[in-house]
C-alpha positions as CSV (number, residue, x, y, z in Angstrom):
1,X,28.9,28.3,11.0
2,X,31.2,27.4,13.9
3,X,34.8,26.6,13.0
4,X,35.9,24.0,15.5
5,X,39.5,24.2,14.5
6,X,39.8,27.9,15.3
7,X,37.9,27.3,18.6
8,X,40.5,24.7,19.7
9,X,43.3,27.3,19.4
10,X,41.6,29.6,21.9
11,X,43.9,29.7,25.0
12,X,41.3,29.9,27.8
13,X,39.2,27.8,30.1
14,X,37.3,26.2,27.2
15,X,40.6,24.9,25.9
16,X,41.3,23.2,29.2
17,X,37.8,21.7,29.3
18,X,38.2,20.4,25.7
19,X,41.0,18.1,26.9
20,X,38.2,16.0,28.5
21,X,36.6,13.8,25.9
22,X,33.1,14.0,27.6
23,X,33.2,17.8,27.4
24,X,34.2,17.6,23.7
25,X,31.3,15.3,23.0
26,X,28.9,17.5,24.9
27,X,30.2,20.6,23.1
28,X,29.6,18.9,19.7
29,X,26.0,18.3,20.6
30,X,25.4,21.7,22.1
31,X,26.2,23.2,18.6
32,X,24.0,20.5,16.9
33,X,20.9,20.5,19.1
34,X,18.4,19.5,16.4
35,X,20.6,16.8,14.8
36,X,20.7,13.1,15.2
37,X,23.9,11.1,14.8
38,X,25.0,7.5,14.9
39,X,28.1,6.5,17.0
40,X,30.6,6.3,14.1
41,X,29.5,9.6,12.6
42,X,29.9,11.3,16.0
43,X,33.4,9.8,16.3
44,X,34.4,10.9,12.9
45,X,33.0,14.5,13.2
46,X,34.2,15.1,16.8
47,X,37.6,13.5,16.5
48,X,36.9,11.1,19.4
49,X,37.3,7.3,19.2
50,X,34.1,5.2,18.8
51,X,34.7,3.6,22.2
52,X,34.9,7.0,23.9
53,X,31.8,8.2,22.1
54,X,30.0,5.0,23.2
55,X,31.1,5.4,26.8
56,X,30.1,9.1,27.1
57,X,27.0,8.6,24.9
58,X,25.7,6.0,27.3
59,X,26.6,8.1,30.3
60,X,24.8,11.1,28.9
61,X,21.8,8.9,27.9
62,X,21.6,7.6,31.5
63,X,21.5,11.2,32.8
64,X,18.9,12.3,30.3
65,X,21.3,14.7,28.4
66,X,20.9,12.5,25.3
67,X,18.0,10.8,23.7
68,X,18.4,7.6,21.7
69,X,16.5,6.1,18.8
70,X,17.3,2.8,17.1
71,X,17.1,2.4,13.4
72,X,17.7,-1.3,12.7
73,X,20.9,-2.1,14.7
74,X,22.2,1.5,14.6
75,X,21.9,3.7,17.7
76,X,21.1,7.3,16.9
77,X,21.8,10.0,19.5
78,X,20.6,13.5,19.9
79,X,20.6,16.2,22.6
80,X,17.6,16.1,24.9
81,X,16.6,19.8,24.7
82,X,13.6,19.2,26.9
83,X,15.7,18.3,29.9
84,X,16.2,21.1,32.4
85,X,19.9,20.1,32.8
86,X,20.5,20.5,29.1
87,X,19.1,24.0,29.2
88,X,21.3,25.0,32.1
89,X,24.4,23.3,30.4
90,X,23.7,25.4,27.2
91,X,23.5,28.6,29.2
92,X,26.6,27.8,31.2
93,X,28.5,26.9,28.0
94,X,27.4,30.1,26.4
95,X,28.7,32.1,29.4
96,X,32.1,30.3,29.3
97,X,32.3,30.7,25.5
98,X,31.5,34.5,25.8
99,X,33.9,34.9,28.7
100,X,36.7,33.2,26.7
101,X,36.4,35.7,23.9
102,X,37.2,38.7,26.2
103,X,34.6,40.8,24.4
104,X,35.4,43.9,26.5
105,X,38.4,44.4,24.2
106,X,36.1,45.3,21.2
107,X,35.1,48.6,22.9
108,X,37.3,49.4,26.0
109,X,35.8,52.8,26.5
110,X,32.1,51.7,26.2
111,X,29.8,52.1,29.2
112,X,28.2,48.7,28.7
113,X,28.8,45.6,26.7
114,X,26.3,42.7,26.6
115,X,25.6,39.6,24.6
116,X,22.0,39.0,23.6
117,X,20.1,36.6,21.3
118,X,20.7,32.9,21.0
119,X,23.8,32.7,23.2
120,X,22.1,34.7,26.0
121,X,19.0,32.5,25.8
122,X,20.9,29.3,25.5
123,X,19.3,28.3,22.2
124,X,22.3,28.7,19.9
125,X,23.5,26.2,17.3
126,X,26.3,25.7,14.8
127,X,24.8,28.4,12.5
128,X,24.3,31.0,15.2
129,X,26.1,34.4,15.2
130,X,27.0,36.2,18.3
131,X,24.9,39.3,19.0
132,X,26.7,42.0,21.0
133,X,25.3,45.3,22.3
134,X,27.6,48.2,22.9
135,X,26.4,51.2,24.8
136,X,28.8,54.0,24.0
137,X,30.1,55.9,21.1
138,X,30.5,54.3,17.7
139,X,34.2,55.6,17.7
140,X,34.8,53.4,20.7
141,X,34.2,50.2,18.7
142,X,37.4,48.6,17.5
143,X,36.5,46.7,14.3
144,X,39.9,45.0,14.1
145,X,39.2,43.5,17.5
146,X,35.7,42.4,16.3
147,X,37.3,40.7,13.3
148,X,39.9,39.1,15.6
149,X,37.2,37.7,17.8
150,X,35.4,36.4,14.8
151,X,38.5,34.5,13.7
152,X,39.0,33.3,17.3
153,X,35.5,32.0,17.6
154,X,34.9,30.9,14.1
155,X,31.6,32.7,14.0
156,X,30.1,36.0,12.8
157,X,29.8,38.7,15.4
158,X,27.0,41.3,15.0
159,X,27.5,44.4,17.0
160,X,24.8,47.0,17.7
161,X,26.1,50.3,19.0
162,X,23.8,52.8,20.9
163,X,24.9,56.0,22.5
164,X,23.8,56.1,26.1
165,X,21.2,58.8,25.6
166,X,19.6,56.9,22.7
167,X,19.5,53.7,24.7
168,X,17.9,55.4,27.7
169,X,15.3,57.0,25.4
170,X,14.3,53.8,23.7
171,X,14.3,52.0,27.0
172,X,11.8,54.6,28.4
173,X,9.7,54.0,25.3
174,X,9.6,50.3,26.0
175,X,11.0,49.4,22.6
176,X,10.5,45.7,21.9
177,X,14.2,45.1,21.0
178,X,15.3,46.8,24.2
179,X,12.8,44.8,26.3
180,X,14.0,41.5,24.7
181,X,17.7,42.4,25.3
182,X,17.0,43.4,28.9
183,X,15.1,40.1,29.5
184,X,17.9,37.8,28.1
185,X,21.5,39.0,28.1
186,X,24.9,38.2,29.4
187,X,26.4,41.4,30.9
188,X,30.1,41.5,29.9
189,X,30.9,45.0,31.2
190,X,29.2,47.9,32.8
191,X,26.0,48.5,34.7
192,X,22.7,46.7,34.3
193,X,20.7,47.4,31.1
């Protein structure tokens, strides 16, 4: 589960963006894409004032980023995952998030480092882990750096390490895992997969 307090301490471009209330609200919903919240609950959980949540909530509703449902006199908001812009926002956020972690530090001598899975596809949520592929030698992986990145991000990082010759072999065999990773990944370092 994402730890928002540890994410706020990350000195990077996301920290700069988090100074903007609208971004902070959007980030909250990107990690809760299936959930529905009323204004006061959003304010309480995001740390934003109710008037700020109302202002940006209505703006995002106008642009189709949010959907609204009324229960009595309460307005319930949720992320509109069917909107093309939301899909692009999630992918852009994922790229910024991954970039902010400096994942190349976990295996500086590796040939290739890539993120795959939910973050690469843009369908992550608060319970997602971060799937990282390292093409190189297992000895190149710095587990202390992995743990540091986990603390920094507030999420679990799953690392799969493949020696170059093994990766190339299973790539030639059209292994389903390899095909899925090649189709949806964020390349952090190295040549294409």
